[in-house]
C-alpha positions in Angstrom: 31.6 -99.4 38.5 34.6 -97.7 40.1 32.5 -96.6 43.0 31.3 -100.1 43.7 34.9 -101.4 43.7 35.9 -98.8 46.3 32.9 -99.7 48.5 33.8 -103.3 48.2 37.4 -102.7 49.3 36.2 -100.6 52.2 33.8 -103.3 53.3 36.7 -105.8 53.0 39.0 -103.7 55.1 36.3 -103.2 57.8 35.8 -107.0 58.0 39.6 -107.5 58.5 39.9 -105.1 61.5 37.9 -107.3 64.0 40.1 -110.3 63.2 43.3 -108.2 63.5 42.1 -106.9 66.9 41.1 -110.4 68.0 44.5 -111.8 67.0 46.3 -109.0 69.0 44.1 -109.7 72.1 44.7 -113.4 71.8 48.5 -112.9 71.5 48.5 -110.6 74.5 46.5 -113.1 76.6 48.8 -115.9 75.5 51.9 -113.9 76.4 50.5 -113.1 79.8 49.5 -116.7 80.3 53.0 -117.9 79.4 54.6 -115.3 81.6 52.4 -116.4 84.5 53.0 -120.1 83.9 56.7 -119.5 84.1 56.9 -116.9 86.8 53.5 -117.0 88.5 54.6 -119.3 91.3 57.6 -117.1 92.2 55.5 -114.0 92.0 52.9 -115.4 94.4 55.7 -116.4 96.8 57.3 -113.0 96.6 54.0 -111.2 97.2 53.4 -113.5 100.2 56.9 -112.7 101.5 56.2 -109.0 101.1 53.1 -109.2 103.2 54.9 -111.3 105.8 57.7 -108.7 106.1 55.1 -105.9 106.4 53.2 -107.5 109.3 56.2 -107.3 111.7 57.3 -103.7 110.9 57.1 -101.2 113.7 58.2 -97.6 114.3 61.2 -98.7 116.3 62.7 -100.4 113.2 63.5 -97.0 111.8 65.1 -95.6 115.0 68.8 -95.8 115.9 69.9 -99.3 116.5 71.9 -100.8 119.4 75.6 -100.7 119.1 77.4 -103.3 117.0 79.4 -105.6 119.3 82.4 -107.7 118.2 83.4 -110.8 120.2 86.5 -113.0 120.2 86.4 -116.8 119.7 85.7 -117.3 123.4 82.7 -115.0 123.5 84.6 -112.1 125.1 83.6 -108.6 123.9 86.5 -107.0 122.0 84.8 -103.8 120.7 81.6 -102.0 120.7 80.9 -99.8 117.7 78.6 -97.0 118.6 77.0 -94.0 116.8 75.4 -91.1 118.6 71.6 -91.6 118.9 71.0 -87.8 119.0 71.2 -87.7 115.2 67.6 -89.1 114.9 65.4 -86.0 114.5 61.6 -85.8 114.8 59.8 -84.5 111.8 58.7 -81.5 113.9 62.4 -80.6 114.3 63.4 -81.2 110.8 64.0 -78.1 108.6 60.8 -77.8 106.6 62.7 -77.0 103.4 64.4 -80.5 103.6 61.1 -82.3 103.5 59.7 -80.0 100.8 62.9 -80.1 98.8 63.1 -83.9 98.9 59.5 -84.3 97.7 60.1 -81.7 94.9 63.2 -83.5 93.7 62.7 -87.2 94.4 59.0 -87.8 94.5 56.6 -85.0 93.4 53.5 -87.2 93.8 54.5 -88.3 97.3 51.3 -87.1 98.9 49.1 -88.5 96.2 50.3 -92.1 95.7 50.0 -95.0 98.1 53.5 -96.2 98.1 53.9 -97.1 94.4 53.4 -94.5 91.7 52.3 -96.0 88.4 52.7 -92.7 86.7 56.3 -92.5 87.8 57.0 -96.0 86.6 55.5 -95.2 83.2 57.5 -92.0 83.0 60.7 -93.9 83.8 60.0 -96.6 81.2 59.2 -94.1 78.4 62.3 -92.0 79.3 64.5 -95.2 79.1 63.0 -96.4 75.8 62.6 -93.1 73.9 65.3 -90.9 75.3 67.9 -93.6 76.3 67.9 -91.8 79.7 67.5 -93.6 83.0 65.1 -91.9 85.4 64.1 -93.3 88.8 60.5 -94.6 89.1 60.8 -95.5 92.7 58.9 -93.4 95.3 60.5 -92.2 98.6 58.6 -95.0 100.3 60.1 -97.6 98.0 63.6 -96.2 98.5 63.0 -96.5 102.2 62.0 -100.1 101.9 64.9 -101.0 99.6 67.6 -99.3 101.7 66.4 -99.8 105.3 64.0 -102.8 105.4 65.3 -105.1 102.6 68.8 -103.6 102.5 69.1 -105.2 99.0 70.6 -103.3 96.1 70.2 -106.2 93.6 68.3 -105.4 90.3 65.7 -108.2 89.8 62.0 -108.7 89.4 61.4 -110.5 92.8 63.2 -107.8 94.8 61.3 -105.0 93.0 57.9 -106.7 93.5 58.6 -107.4 97.2 59.6 -103.8 97.6 56.4 -102.5 96.0 54.2 -104.8 98.2 56.0 -103.6 101.4 55.8 -100.0 100.3 52.1 -100.1 99.9 51.6 -101.9 103.3 53.9 -99.3 104.9 51.6 -96.5 103.7 48.7 -98.2 105.4 50.7 -98.5 108.7 52.2 -95.1 108.9 51.3 -91.5 108.0 53.1 -89.6 105.2 54.8 -87.5 107.8 56.1 -90.5 109.6 57.4 -92.1 106.3 59.2 -88.8 105.4 60.7 -88.7 108.9 62.0 -92.3 108.6 63.5 -91.5 105.1 65.2 -88.2 106.3 66.7 -90.0 109.2 67.8 -93.3 107.6 68.9 -92.4 104.0 72.6 -93.0 103.4 74.5 -89.7 102.7 78.0 -90.9 102.3 81.1 -91.1 104.6 79.2 -93.3 107.0 76.5 -90.7 107.6 72.9 -91.8 107.8 70.2 -89.2 107.7 70.3 -85.4 107.0 71.1 -84.5 110.6 74.3 -86.6 110.6 75.2 -85.4 107.1 74.7 -81.7 108.0 76.9 -82.2 111.1 79.6 -84.0 109.0 79.8 -81.8 105.9 79.0 -78.4 107.4 79.5 -78.8 111.1 76.0 -77.3 111.5 72.6 -78.3 112.7 70.3 -79.1 109.8 67.9 -76.3 111.0 70.6 -73.7 110.5 71.5 -74.6 106.9 71.3 -72.0 104.2 69.4 -73.0 101.1 72.5 -73.7 99.0 73.9 -76.1 101.6 70.5 -77.7 102.0 70.4 -78.2 98.2 73.8 -80.0 98.5 72.3 -82.5 101.0 69.1 -83.0 99.0 71.3 -83.9 95.9 73.4 -86.6 97.7 71.0 -89.6 98.1 70.6 -90.0 94.4 74.2 -91.3 94.3 76.3 -90.8 97.5 79.6 -91.7 95.8 79.2 -89.8 92.5 77.9 -86.7 94.3 80.4 -86.9 97.2 81.1 -83.2 98.1 84.5 -84.1 99.5 85.8 -86.3 96.6 84.0 -84.6 93.7 83.2 -80.9 94.6 82.7 -79.9 90.9 80.0 -82.6 90.4 78.4 -81.6 93.6 78.2 -77.9 92.6 76.5 -78.8 89.3 74.1 -81.1 91.2 73.4 -78.4 93.8 72.6 -75.8 91.1 70.2 -78.2 89.4 68.4 -78.8 92.7 68.2 -75.1 93.3 66.7 -74.6 89.9 64.0 -77.3 90.7 63.4 -75.5 94.0 62.9 -72.3 92.0 60.6 -74.0 89.5 58.5 -75.5 92.2 58.1 -72.1 94.0 60.1 -73.1 97.0 62.6 -70.1 96.6 62.5 -66.9 94.7 64.4 -66.1 91.5 66.7 -63.8 93.4 67.5 -66.4 96.1 68.1 -68.9 93.3 70.5 -66.6 91.5 72.4 -65.7 94.7 72.6 -69.3 96.0 74.0 -70.8 92.8 77.0 -68.5 92.9 78.1 -69.5 96.4 81.0 -71.9 97.1 80.2 -75.3 98.7 81.2 -74.1 102.1 82.3 -77.4 103.4 83.5 -77.6 107.0 84.2 -81.3 107.6 83.5 -82.4 111.2 85.4 -85.7 111.8 83.3 -87.6 114.3 84.9 -88.6 117.6 83.0 -91.8 118.2 85.1 -94.6 119.6 84.8 -96.7 116.4 88.5 -96.8 115.7 89.7 -100.3 115.1 92.9 -99.3 113.3 95.0 -100.0 116.5 94.2 -103.7 116.3 95.1 -105.6 113.2 92.8 -108.6 113.9 89.9 -106.3 114.7 90.3 -104.1 111.6 90.4 -107.3 109.5 87.2 -108.5 111.2 85.4 -105.2 110.4 86.7 -105.4 106.8 85.3 -109.0 106.5 82.0 -108.0 108.1 81.6 -105.1 105.8 82.1 -107.3 102.7 79.6 -109.9 104.1 77.0 -107.1 104.6 77.6 -106.0 101.0 77.0 -109.6 99.8 73.8 -109.9 101.9 72.6 -106.7 100.2 73.0 -108.2 96.7 76.5 -107.1 95.8 78.5 -109.8 93.9 82.2 -109.9 94.4 84.2 -110.2 91.2 87.8 -111.2 90.5 87.8 -111.5 86.7 87.3 -108.7 84.3 87.0 -108.1 80.5 89.4 -105.2 80.5 90.6 -102.3 82.6 87.5 -100.2 82.0 85.3 -103.1 83.3 87.6 -103.4 86.3 87.5 -99.7 87.1 83.7 -99.6 86.8 83.5 -102.5 89.3 85.9 -100.8 91.6 83.6 -97.7 91.7 80.6 -99.9 92.5 82.6 -101.8 95.1 83.6 -98.6 96.9 80.1 -97.3 96.9 78.7 -100.5 98.3 81.6 -100.8 100.8 81.0 -97.3 102.2 77.2 -98.0 102.5 77.7 -101.4 104.3 80.4 -100.0 106.5 78.1 -97.2 107.5 75.4 -99.8 108.4 77.8 -101.7 110.5 78.8 -98.6 112.4 75.2 -97.5 112.7 74.7 -100.5 114.9 72.4 -103.5 115.4 74.8 -106.4 114.7 76.5 -109.1 116.8 79.8 -110.2 115.2 81.5 -113.3 116.4 85.1 -113.9 115.3 87.8 -116.5 115.5 90.2 -114.0 117.1 92.3 -115.5 119.8 93.9 -112.5 121.5 96.6 -114.6 123.1 97.8 -115.9 119.7 97.4 -112.5 118.1 99.4 -110.7 120.7 102.1 -113.4 120.7 102.5 -113.4 116.9 102.7 -109.6 116.9 105.3 -109.7 119.6 107.4 -112.3 117.8 107.3 -110.3 114.5 108.2 -107.0 116.3 111.1 -108.7 118.1 112.4 -109.9 114.8 112.5 -106.4 113.5 113.5 -104.6 116.7 117.0 -103.7 115.6 115.6 -101.8 112.6 114.7 -98.4 114.0 115.0 -96.2 110.9 112.1 -94.3 109.6 111.0 -93.3 106.0 110.1 -89.9 104.7 106.6 -90.2 106.2 108.0 -90.9 109.7 107.0 -94.6 109.6 109.3 -97.4 110.6 111.4 -99.0 107.9 111.4 -101.6 106.6 107.7 -102.6 107.1 106.1 -106.0 107.5 102.9 -107.8 107.0 102.1 -111.4 108.1 99.0 -113.6 107.8 98.6 -116.9 109.6 96.0 -119.4 108.3 94.6 -122.5 110.1 94.8 -125.1 107.3 91.9 -127.2 108.6 89.3 -124.4 108.6 90.9 -121.8 106.4 90.4 -119.3 109.2 92.8 -116.4 109.7 94.1 -117.0 113.2 96.5 -114.1 113.4 97.3 -111.1 111.2 100.0 -108.4 111.4 99.6 -105.3 109.2 102.7 -103.4 110.2 105.3 -102.8 112.9 103.1 -100.5 115.0 99.7 -98.9 115.0 101.1 -95.8 116.7 100.7 -93.1 114.0 100.4 -95.8 111.4 96.9 -97.1 110.8 97.6 -99.1 107.6 96.8 -102.8 107.8 99.2 -104.0 105.1 97.9 -107.6 105.4 94.7 -106.4 103.9 95.6 -103.4 101.7 99.4 -103.8 101.2 99.4 -105.0 97.6 103.0 -105.7 96.7 104.8 -108.0 94.2 105.1 -111.6 95.5 108.2 -112.4 93.6 109.0 -116.1 93.3 106.4 -117.1 95.9 104.0 -117.0 92.9 105.8 -119.9 91.2 104.1 -122.8 93.1 100.7 -121.2 92.3 101.2 -120.2 88.7 103.9 -122.5 87.3 104.5 -125.7 89.3 101.1 -126.8 90.6 99.4 -126.4 87.2 102.3 -128.2 85.6 101.9 -131.1 88.0 98.3 -131.3 86.9 99.4 -131.5 83.3 101.5 -134.5 84.0 104.9 -133.1 85.0 106.6 -134.7 88.0 109.2 -133.2 90.5 111.9 -135.3 88.7 110.9 -134.1 85.2 113.6 -132.0 83.5 113.4 -128.6 81.9 116.2 -126.6 80.3 117.4 -123.4 82.0 118.1 -121.3 79.0 117.3 -117.8 77.5 113.6 -117.2 76.9 111.1 -114.4 76.8 110.9 -110.9 75.3 112.5 -109.1 77.0 114.7 -112.0 78.2 113.9 -113.5 81.5 116.9 -113.4 83.9 117.8 -115.5 86.9 119.0 -114.2 90.2 122.5 -115.6 89.2 124.3 -114.9 85.9 124.0 -117.2 83.0 122.1 -120.5 82.6 122.6 -124.0 84.0 121.1 -126.2 81.4 118.9 -129.2 82.3 117.3 -129.2 85.8 114.7 -131.2 87.5 111.6 -129.3 88.6 112.5 -130.0 92.2 116.0 -128.5 91.8 114.6 -125.6 89.8 112.2 -124.7 92.7 114.9 -125.2 95.4 117.0 -122.7 93.6 114.2 -120.5 92.3 115.1 -120.6 88.6 113.1 -118.0 86.8 113.4 -119.3 83.2 112.0 -122.7 84.1 109.0 -121.3 86.0 108.4 -119.0 83.0 108.6 -122.0 80.5 106.2 -124.0 82.6 103.6 -121.2 82.6 104.2 -120.5 78.9 103.5 -124.2 78.1 100.1 -123.9 79.8 98.3 -123.0 76.6 94.9 -122.8 78.2 96.2 -120.3 80.9 94.6 -122.3 83.7 96.9 -120.5 86.1 94.9 -117.3 85.7 91.7 -119.1 86.2 93.1 -120.6 89.4 94.1 -117.2 90.7 90.5 -116.0 90.0 89.1 -119.0 91.9 91.4 -118.1 94.9 90.0 -114.6 94.9 93.1 -112.5 94.1 91.4 -109.2 94.1 93.7 -107.1 91.9 94.4 -109.2 88.9 95.0 -107.3 85.7 92.9 -108.3 82.7 95.9 -107.7 80.5 97.8 -110.5 82.2 95.4 -113.4 81.4 98.0 -114.9 79.1 101.1 -113.5 80.6 103.6 -116.2 81.8 105.5 -113.5 83.8 102.9 -114.0 86.5 104.9 -117.2 87.3 107.9 -115.1 88.4 105.7 -112.7 90.4 105.1 -109.9 87.9 101.6 -109.0 89.2 100.7 -105.5 87.8 98.8 -104.6 91.0 100.5 -107.0 93.5 99.0 -109.3 96.1 98.6 -109.3 99.9 100.0 -111.8 102.4 96.4 -112.8 103.2 95.8 -113.8 99.6 99.1 -115.6 99.4 98.6 -117.5 102.7 95.1 -118.6 101.8 96.2 -119.8 98.3 99.1 -121.8 99.7 96.8 -123.2 102.4 94.8 -124.9 99.7 97.6 -127.3 99.0 97.2 -128.7 102.5 93.5 -129.5 101.7 94.2 -131.4 98.5 93.7 -128.3 96.4 90.5 -127.1 98.1 90.4 -123.3 98.6 88.5 -121.7 101.5 87.8 -118.0 101.5 90.0 -116.4 104.2 88.2 -114.8 107.1 88.3 -114.4 110.9 84.5 -114.3 111.2 82.2 -117.0 112.6 78.9 -115.2 112.2 77.0 -111.9 111.9 73.6 -111.6 113.5 71.1 -108.9 112.7 69.6 -108.2 116.1 66.8 -106.0 114.8 65.5 -108.5 112.3 66.4 -111.6 114.4 68.3 -113.3 111.6 71.8 -114.4 110.7 73.3 -112.3 107.9 76.3 -114.6 107.7 77.5 -117.9 109.1 81.0 -119.2 108.1 80.4 -122.7 106.7 84.1 -122.9 105.4 82.8 -123.7 102.0 85.5 -125.4 99.8 86.3 -124.6 96.2 88.3 -127.0 94.0 91.4 -125.4 92.5 94.1 -128.0 92.2 94.0 -131.8 92.2 95.0 -133.9 95.2 98.0 -135.3 93.3 99.3 -131.9 92.2 98.8 -130.5 95.6 100.8 -133.2 97.3 103.6 -133.0 94.7 103.7 -129.3 95.3 104.0 -129.7 99.0 106.7 -132.4 98.7 108.7 -130.2 96.3 108.4 -127.2 98.5 109.8 -129.3 101.4 113.0 -129.5 99.4 113.2 -125.7 99.3 113.5 -125.9 103.2 115.8 -128.8 103.4 118.1 -128.3 100.4 117.2 -124.9 98.8 117.1 -121.2 99.4 114.7 -121.6 102.3 117.0 -123.4 104.7 117.0 -120.4 107.1 113.2 -120.9 107.6 113.5 -124.5 108.9 111.8 -125.0 112.3 113.9 -126.4 115.1 110.8 -128.2 116.7 109.2 -129.5 113.5 110.7 -131.1 110.5 107.8 -131.4 108.1 107.8 -127.9 106.7 107.3 -126.6 103.2 107.7 -123.1 101.8 109.0 -120.8 99.1 111.1 -117.7 99.1 110.4 -114.6 97.0 112.4 -111.5 96.1 111.5 -108.9 93.5 113.8 -106.9 91.2 116.4 -104.8 93.0 115.2 -106.6 96.2 112.4 -104.0 96.8 110.2 -106.7 98.2 111.0 -109.8 100.2 108.4 -112.6 100.6 108.3 -115.9 102.3 105.3 -118.3 102.5 105.8 -121.4 104.7 103.5 -124.1 106.1 103.2 -127.2 108.1 100.2 -129.6 107.9 98.4 -127.4 110.5 99.1 -123.8 109.5 100.3 -121.5 106.7 102.2 -118.2 107.2 102.8 -115.6 104.5 105.3 -112.8 105.4 106.3 -109.7 103.4 108.8 -107.1 104.1 109.7 -103.9 102.3 109.5 -100.1 102.4 106.2 -98.3 101.9 107.9 -96.3 99.3 109.7 -99.1 97.4 113.5 -99.1 97.7 116.2 -101.7 97.8 116.5 -103.8 100.9 119.8 -104.8 102.5 120.8 -108.5 102.6 119.9 -108.7 106.3 116.5 -107.0 105.7 115.8 -109.5 102.9 116.2 -112.3 105.4 113.7 -111.0 107.9 110.7 -112.8 106.3 112.2 -116.2 107.0 113.4 -115.2 110.4 109.9 -114.0 111.3 108.4 -117.3 109.9 110.8 -119.3 112.0 109.8 -117.5 115.2 106.0 -117.6 114.5 106.1 -121.2 113.3 108.0 -122.6 116.3 105.5 -120.8 118.6 102.5 -122.1 116.7 103.8 -125.7 116.6 104.0 -125.7 120.4 100.7 -123.7 120.9 98.7 -126.0 118.6 100.4 -129.1 120.0 101.1 -130.2 116.5 102.0 -133.9 116.1 105.2 -134.8 114.2 103.3 -136.0 111.1 104.0 -135.3 107.4 101.5 -133.8 104.9 98.8 -136.3 104.0 99.7 -138.2 100.9 97.0 -139.4 98.4 97.1 -143.2 97.9 97.6 -142.5 94.1 101.0 -141.0 94.7 104.1 -143.2 95.3 107.3 -141.7 96.8 110.7 -143.2 96.1 113.4 -141.0 97.5 113.0 -137.6 95.8 111.1 -139.2 92.9 107.3 -139.2 92.9 105.0 -141.1 90.6 101.2 -141.3 90.1 99.7 -144.7 90.2 96.3 -144.8 88.7 95.6 -148.3 90.0 95.4 -146.8 93.5 92.4 -144.7 92.6 90.1 -143.4 95.3 86.8 -145.3 96.0 84.0 -145.1 93.5 81.9 -142.0 93.1 78.8 -143.9 94.4 80.7 -145.1 97.5 81.7 -141.5 98.3 78.2 -140.2 97.8 76.7 -143.0 100.0 79.2 -142.3 102.7 78.5 -138.6 102.7 74.8 -139.0 102.9 74.4 -142.1 105.2 74.8 -140.3 108.5 72.6 -137.4 107.5 70.0 -139.9 106.3 70.0 -142.0 109.4 69.9 -138.8 111.6 66.8 -137.7 109.7 65.1 -141.0 110.1 65.9 -141.1 113.8 64.4 -137.7 114.4 61.3 -138.3 112.4 60.4 -141.7 114.1 59.5 -139.7 117.3 57.1 -137.4 115.6 53.4 -137.7 114.8 53.1 -138.9 111.3 49.6 -138.2 110.0 47.7 -135.9 112.4 50.2 -133.3 113.6 49.3 -130.9 110.7 45.7 -130.8 112.1 46.4 -131.1 115.9 49.5 -129.0 116.2 49.3 -126.6 113.3 45.5 -126.4 112.9 45.5 -126.9 109.1 42.7 -128.4 107.1 43.3 -131.4 105.0 42.9 -129.2 101.9 45.5 -126.7 103.1 48.0 -129.4 104.0 47.6 -131.3 100.7 47.9 -128.0 98.8 51.4 -127.5 100.4 52.4 -131.1 99.6 51.2 -130.6 96.0 53.5 -127.7 95.6 56.5 -129.8 96.7 55.5 -132.6 94.3 55.1 -130.3 91.4 58.5 -128.7 92.1 60.1 -132.2 92.2 58.4 -133.1 88.9 59.5 -129.8 87.3 63.1 -130.5 88.5 63.1 -134.0 86.9 61.9 -132.6 83.5 65.3 -131.1 82.8 68.1 -133.6 83.7 71.6 -132.2 84.1 73.7 -132.7 81.0 76.6 -130.4 81.5 78.6 -129.1 84.5 77.5 -125.5 84.0 74.0 -126.5 85.0 75.1 -127.7 88.5 74.5 -124.4 90.4 71.1 -123.9 88.8 70.0 -127.4 89.7 71.4 -127.0 93.2 69.3 -123.8 93.6 66.2 -125.6 92.4 66.8 -128.3 95.0 67.1 -125.7 97.7 63.8 -124.2 96.7 62.2 -127.6 97.0 63.6 -127.9 100.5 62.1 -124.6 101.4 58.7 -125.7 100.1 59.0 -129.0 102.0 59.7 -127.0 105.2 56.1 -125.8 105.0 54.7 -129.4 104.8 53.4 -130.4 108.3 52.3 -134.0 107.7 55.5 -135.8 108.8 55.0 -138.9 106.8 54.8 -136.8 103.6 57.7 -134.6 104.7 59.9 -137.7 105.3 59.0 -139.1 101.9 59.8 -135.8 100.2 63.1 -135.7 102.2 64.0 -139.1 100.8 63.3 -138.0 97.3 65.3 -134.8 97.7 68.2 -136.8 99.1 68.1 -139.1 96.1 68.0 -136.1 93.8 71.0 -134.6 95.7 72.9 -137.9 95.3 72.2 -138.0 91.6 73.3 -134.3 91.2 76.5 -134.9 93.1 77.1 -138.1 91.1 76.7 -136.1 87.9 79.1 -133.4 89.1 81.7 -136.0 90.1 81.4 -137.8 86.7 81.9 -134.5 84.9 85.0 -133.9 87.0 86.2 -137.5 86.4 85.7 -137.1 82.6 87.7 -133.8 82.8 90.6 -135.6 84.7 90.6 -138.5 82.2 90.8 -136.1 79.3 93.8 -134.4 80.9 95.6 -137.8 81.3 94.9 -138.8 77.7 96.2 -135.5 76.5 99.4 -135.9 78.5 100.0 -139.5 77.2 99.5 -138.4 73.6 101.9 -135.5 74.1 104.4 -137.8 75.7 104.2 -140.3 72.9 104.7 -137.5 70.3 107.7 -136.1 72.1 109.3 -139.6 72.3 108.7 -140.3 68.6 110.2 -136.9 67.7 113.3 -137.6 69.8 113.8 -141.1 68.2 113.6 -139.6 64.7 116.0 -136.8 65.6 118.6 -139.4 67.0 118.3 -141.6 63.8 118.7 -138.5 61.7 122.0 -137.7 63.4 123.2 -141.3 63.0 122.4 -141.2 59.3 124.3 -138.0 59.0 127.4 -139.4 60.8 127.7 -142.8 59.0 129.2 -141.3 55.7 131.8 -139.5 57.9 132.5 -142.8 59.7 133.0 -144.8 56.4 135.2 -142.0 55.0 137.3 -141.7 58.2 137.7 -145.5 58.4 139.2 -145.6 55.0 141.6 -142.7 55.9 142.8 -144.7 59.0 143.3 -147.8 56.9 145.3 -145.8 54.4 147.3 -144.1 57.1 148.3 -147.4 58.7 149.1 -148.9 55.4 151.3 -146.0 54.4 152.6 -145.7 58.0 151.7 -142.0 57.9 152.9 -139.7 60.7 149.3 -138.6 61.5 147.9 -142.1 61.7 147.3 -141.7 65.5 145.4 -138.5 64.8 143.3 -140.1 62.1 142.7 -143.0 64.5 141.4 -140.6 67.2 139.1 -138.9 64.8 137.6 -142.3 63.9 137.1 -143.1 67.6 135.4 -139.7 68.1 133.0 -140.3 65.3 132.2 -143.9 66.6 131.5 -142.5 70.1 129.2 -139.8 68.7 127.3 -142.4 66.6 126.8 -144.6 69.6 125.7 -141.7 71.8 122.8 -141.2 69.5 121.9 -144.9 69.8 123.6 -146.1 66.5 125.6 -149.3 66.3 129.1 -149.5 64.8 131.4 -152.5 65.2 134.8 -152.6 67.0 137.6 -152.5 64.4 141.1 -153.9 64.2 143.5 -152.6 61.6 146.9 -154.2 60.9 150.0 -152.6 59.5 148.9 -153.3 55.9 145.7 -151.3 56.5 143.5 -154.3 56.6 140.6 -154.2 59.0 138.5 -156.8 60.8 135.4 -156.3 62.9 134.2 -158.0 66.1 130.7 -157.5 67.5 129.1 -154.0 68.1 128.5 -151.8 71.1 126.2 -149.0 72.1 128.6 -147.8 74.8 130.9 -145.0 73.7 133.4 -145.4 76.4 134.0 -149.2 76.1 134.0 -149.1 72.3 136.6 -146.4 72.1 139.0 -148.3 74.3 138.6 -151.4 72.3 139.2 -149.7 69.0 142.1 -147.8 70.5 143.8 -150.9 71.8 143.1 -152.9 68.6 144.7 -150.3 66.5 147.6 -149.8 68.8 148.3 -153.6 69.0 148.3 -153.9 65.2 150.6 -150.9 65.0 153.0 -152.4 67.6 153.2 -155.8 65.9 154.0 -153.9 62.8 
């Protein structure tokens, strides 16, 4: 019986296994199907892109590029950045141990795989999952594709898939020896060196053929992470990496045990060979700024994302390390050649601004401990219309001083931070220039003003004119949502401290890591555009000559930071700083509509001034490189320099005598400003229709002259099936877009990206009637998207107004209650004192005049709090009569006094 039960259970288990296996297979198939349904379209496009890239690749793409050339705004060549082409070395002339060592360390199966190594990918995956250790699964061919062809360091599926497709195609086009030659010559080795020949020359001042095995191992270890294993910055790490490489060489039979043991005990033996290429741009501030901008744009094009907000200092430090690594790589690419860079540099303006600044400082000939002129200066000039940097001064001379302080001179901005951190956000919350705030002790430790003591109630206009610290601090402290920090992030202040996200001291310029004049000028410039920030740059475009494509084009993209109303009120208030406040010395003799703000740090170690007209903004800093107290005359230099620069620019730009543009929602009455909501801007639909009407009509005009239905066949030689397949892709993409309508503002960028993909698909449609129809649909979708975004913004603004009104009503109620409370407290004193006066007059006491005055004082105090007490007449017998009441303390006191006196006299 027992035996039968066991057999029955065994049969039962055997029957279950097929169903379990079938379930697992079905789940796997469904998962693959779901994955393909979601990502299949993108995967097919990525693979197609990979094949397209591969077709145009040729051997010359891996050889040294033509020099990078930089042009000014008029197309005149300013600088040619050139690297020596002799660094490219044929595989026959490359040290054989380099190629063998690279294969042994980076890609052991190099001669077996066909560009992608499935075994390597599996090994990397297992190592990551089981051992929590990251190992590279990319082959040398894939690394070559990523770093040289795609120049993309981003970590995503589409980039990896494209890389794998191109790598396999590369293996079909070129031999293993050629691919190895390309890699050895093009891999980035740190310090702007590309390839082993250049690295050998830089680190050891030797030809790569003459390297000893220990030095060769140093170079083989660098490509894994050129920053982390930098022999110059981190020699100890490099020694450990070198010894590990030597051990691998020994394990793979490339060197003997004796050679291994001897080589690992040797010092690094660095002998740095600073190259003498004429790539120095440090003697030209505008040019060095252009190279800085171009390097950052190359970083972005390679997948690097700029960040300005961080969770904590550890997050910030980790980002800085990645930034530095990406910056050095991109800078090396730029110097390696192949780019055409067009800038907004006007050498006439640049030279004149430099001369004016230097002339302002000419009498200060002292030098600091490092032999540099003191005090130093930085100045940045922004074109308010475009946001372009039109002139930049990074110091007093480039002779023996290559620091461009307008880029890297991070110093405290002092009170010039107040408009950005305290006042503009306050105006957005409902404050007005005539609103009052009390100048009184606040903060821990206590915030001090530049003068001793406190002045009581001040309007915001007066507080900014006189740079009152306590009021700026109070305004920032009342910003409970800390929007001021978010605003600074939006305006790309690069060295914000995560620990200051809720620190009102930012309002008085206490930036942990400081700011630059370029950051300050571009931030202030936003006010002139109704609160719209534009990334500061002096670039127009970067063209990649080898790949025939633009890496970057300056579209002057705007980013909303402040409202139009707040921006105008800020400008109007800063104009008072020039006319009536501490900035009088900066007033321009040839232009009256000037706004600005002074700034001085503790012990006058930094002096700042940011000033602007409707056409331009200038930020000036002065101080000593090693911070020390400035004299009074040195402190005034920033305003003197602004005055000289500003008067020149007014004439040069032929600026008309017009004031800053005022929104129709703001009413100006003397020094008082009010916001009139009845003068709101046109409807959202009107704005969208206006924005799109010209584009729409231009599109229709162009398309009427094209063939509508047969051009896909006649011109492009497509079959009907091929064309309709393209159109079907567009229609499906539009349908998919409409399936998920936008419901919140955070979806905007994603929906915008989806629309852009639809445009790309529509670019492949060749039947013009269909293309036009799709264009119309896309335009309507774009209108709806912009309408949604505008409505979200309007709702946000309405919420702010409602909050302000509620807050105002609460404050007024509290004040009324407080006044009534004071009246209630004083009335018993009044009644008691009135009786004393009556008694004093009745008894003809000697202190009756004093008692009378006490009564008058109490009556005046009651009336000052809005209470009503009648005028009183008291005769010699102490009898009283009343006549009317008054809320005016001055008139009532005189009436009471005269009544009492008359009665006393008659007595």
